[in-house]
C-alpha positions in Angstrom: -0.2 -34.0 -25.3 2.1 -31.0 -24.8 -0.5 -28.7 -26.4 -3.2 -30.0 -24.1 -0.9 -29.5 -21.1 -0.1 -25.9 -22.2 -3.9 -25.2 -22.6 -4.6 -26.6 -19.2 -1.8 -24.5 -17.6 -3.1 -21.4 -19.4 -6.6 -22.0 -18.1 -5.3 -22.5 -14.6 -3.3 -19.2 -14.9 -6.4 -17.3 -16.1 -8.5 -18.7 -13.3 -5.8 -17.6 -10.8 -5.6 -14.2 -12.3 -9.4 -13.8 -12.0 -9.2 -14.8 -8.3 -6.5 -12.1 -7.8 -7.7 -8.7 -6.7 -7.8 -6.5 -9.8 -7.0 -3.5 -7.6 -3.8 -4.1 -5.7 -3.6 -0.5 -4.6 -6.2 1.0 -2.4 -6.6 4.8 -2.5 -9.1 7.1 -0.6 -9.3 10.8 -1.0 -11.0 14.0 0.2 -10.7 17.7 -0.3 -8.3 18.9 2.3 -4.9 20.5 3.0 -2.1 18.1 2.4 -0.4 18.9 5.7 -3.5 18.1 7.7 -4.0 14.7 6.1 -0.3 13.9 6.4 -0.4 14.7 10.1 -3.6 12.8 10.6 -2.0 9.8 8.9 1.0 9.9 11.2 -1.3 10.2 14.2 -3.5 7.2 13.1 -0.4 5.0 12.8 1.1 6.1 16.1 -2.3 5.9 17.9 -2.1 2.1 17.2 1.2 1.9 19.0 3.4 1.7 16.0 6.5 3.6 15.2 7.2 5.2 11.9 10.6 3.9 10.9 11.1 6.0 7.9 9.4 8.9 6.1 10.1 9.2 2.4 9.7 12.6 0.6 8.9 11.1 -2.8 7.9 14.4 -4.4 11.2 16.1 -3.5 13.1 13.2 -5.0 11.1 13.4 -8.2 11.6 17.1 -8.5 15.3 16.8 -7.7 16.0 14.1 -10.3 13.5 15.0 -13.0 16.1 16.8 -15.2 18.5 13.8 -14.8 16.0 11.5 -16.4 14.8 13.9 -19.0 11.5 15.0 -17.5 10.3 18.3 -16.2 6.7 17.3 -15.7 5.4 18.1 -12.2 3.4 15.1 -11.0 2.6 16.0 -7.4 1.9 19.0 -5.2 3.4 16.7 -2.5 3.9 13.0 -1.9 5.2 11.3 1.2 5.3 7.7 2.4 5.5 6.3 5.9 7.1 3.0 6.6 6.2 1.1 9.8 5.3 -2.3 11.1 3.1 -4.0 13.6 5.1 -6.4 15.8 1.9 -8.4 16.6 0.6 -8.7 13.1 4.0 -9.1 11.4 4.8 -12.0 13.8 1.5 -13.6 13.1 1.9 -13.4 9.3 5.4 -14.7 9.5 4.5 -17.6 11.8 1.8 -18.5 9.3 4.3 -18.5 6.5 8.0 -17.4 6.7 7.8 -16.0 3.1 5.4 -13.3 4.5 8.5 -11.5 5.7 8.3 -9.8 2.3 5.1 -8.1 3.3 6.8 -6.1 6.1 7.3 -3.3 6.6 4.0 -1.7 5.6 4.0 1.5 3.5 1.3 4.1 3.4 1.4 7.0 1.0 -0.2 10.5 1.3 -0.2 12.5 -1.9 -1.9 15.3 -3.8 -1.4 15.6 -7.6 -0.2 18.7 -9.3 -3.5 18.9 -11.3 -5.6 18.7 -8.2 -3.6 19.9 -5.2 -6.6 20.3 -3.0 -7.6 16.6 -3.3 -5.5 14.5 -1.0 -5.1 10.8 -1.2 -4.0 8.1 1.2 -3.1 4.8 -0.4 -1.5 1.5 0.4 -0.7 -1.8 -1.4 -2.8 -4.8 -0.4 -0.7 -7.4 1.3 -1.9 -10.3 -0.8 -0.5 -13.6 -2.1 -2.3 -16.0 -4.3 -0.6 -19.0 -2.6 -0.2 -19.8 1.0 -2.1 -21.5 3.8 -5.5 -20.4 5.1 -3.7 -19.1 8.2 -1.3 -17.0 6.0 -4.2 -15.6 4.0 -6.2 -14.8 7.2 -3.2 -13.0 8.8 -2.6 -10.9 5.6 -6.3 -10.0 5.7 -5.8 -8.7 9.2 -2.9 -6.5 8.0 -5.1 -5.2 5.2 -7.8 -4.4 7.7 -5.3 -2.5 9.8 -4.0 -0.5 6.8 -7.6 0.2 5.7 -8.6 1.5 9.1 -5.6 3.8 9.3 -6.3 5.2 5.8 -9.9 5.8 6.6 -9.1 7.4 9.9 -6.6 9.7 8.4 -9.2 11.0 6.0 -12.1 11.0 8.4 -14.0 8.3 6.6 -16.0 5.6 8.2 
């Protein structure tokens, strides 16, 4: 009986894993100057009436701390993250499910790798949960749509 229950749970877990998006991070890129895409990302966020609460200089931190962790490998030409929120969408997601508070604030990253400094990426994590009500899932899809629109706008993609 215990073995059958274990197999049933394993099957349910596998089905849930298949339903999960295999790509939790979305990234778009184009050939451009890092500074131009960074500025376009900031503008795309602010044009929607949102305020950037924090700008993280991830590349600087990695370069500053590399020797402390035993690595001298240069990963990025530059990498920065913007943290912000939408009062309207955040409230909607949290009214649908209070646990959605963990989806806010949103973070979008702009980066160029050390190997391809002329190729600039804009990326974000999909706000997704395998559980939750239909209203929760729908509101998180709206957040994803917002983030996707911002990323595409920053890179001039349609």
